[in-house]
C-alpha positions in Angstrom: 117.9 99.1 90.4 118.8 101.3 87.7 116.8 102.3 84.7 113.6 100.8 85.8 115.4 97.1 85.8 115.8 94.7 89.0 118.3 92.3 88.9 118.0 89.7 91.2 119.8 86.3 92.3 118.2 83.4 93.3 119.5 80.5 96.1 121.6 79.1 93.2 123.3 82.3 92.5 121.8 83.0 88.8 120.7 86.6 88.3 117.5 87.1 86.8 116.0 90.4 85.1 112.8 92.1 86.2 111.2 95.3 85.0 110.1 97.8 87.9 106.5 98.9 87.5 106.7 101.3 90.2 108.6 102.1 93.9 107.2 103.9 97.0 107.9 104.6 100.2 105.5 104.3 103.4 105.9 107.3 105.2 105.0 106.5 108.7 107.7 103.6 109.1 110.2 105.0 106.4 110.1 101.5 104.5 110.6 101.4 100.9 108.6 99.0 98.4 109.2 97.8 94.8 106.8 96.2 92.6 108.1 94.5 89.4 107.4 91.8 87.0 109.3 89.6 84.4 106.3 89.4 82.2 105.7 85.4 82.7 102.6 84.4 82.7 100.8 82.1 85.7 98.5 79.4 85.3 95.6 81.7 84.6 97.1 83.5 82.0 98.2 86.4 84.4 101.1 88.4 84.1 103.5 87.6 87.5 103.6 90.7 89.5 106.3 90.6 92.6 106.5 93.0 95.6 108.8 93.3 98.2 110.1 96.0 100.7 113.9 96.8 100.3 116.7 97.6 101.9 119.5 99.8 100.6 123.3 99.2 101.5 125.2 101.4 99.0 124.8 100.0 95.7 123.4 97.0 97.0 119.6 96.1 98.1 118.0 93.0 100.2 114.6 92.0 98.9 112.5 91.4 102.0 108.9 90.1 102.4 105.6 92.5 102.5 103.8 91.7 105.6 101.8 94.6 106.3 98.2 94.2 105.0 97.9 98.1 104.1 100.7 97.9 102.1 99.6 94.9 100.4 96.2 96.5 99.9 97.8 99.6 98.4 99.9 97.4 96.1 96.9 95.8 94.9 94.7 98.9 94.3 97.7 100.5 92.3 98.2 97.5 90.2 94.1 97.5 89.5 94.5 101.3 88.3 97.1 100.7 86.2 95.4 97.6 84.6 92.3 99.9 84.4 94.2 102.8 82.7 96.0 100.0 80.2 92.2 98.8 79.4 90.8 102.6 78.8 93.4 103.4 76.7 93.4 100.1 74.5 89.5 100.9 73.8 90.3 104.5 72.6 92.7 102.9 70.0 
């Protein structure tokens, strides 16, 4: 997780590169989260965005699922803010 890039190995051991959109720490439980994308499109034509909790072990890390509804809502709200900012900036020219 350096320079805004996240490299993840799948079950087959193949590494894929993602761009980190943002990272944050949930202070109450002291959990770290990362939101990232590969800019691929889903069936609706929207960019695929992924979110995970992560735990660092020195230079390595483990991605874990996000199960906290409040954190999921926070991420969704933040993504909507980013989308609206992009739309507004595009309209300004």
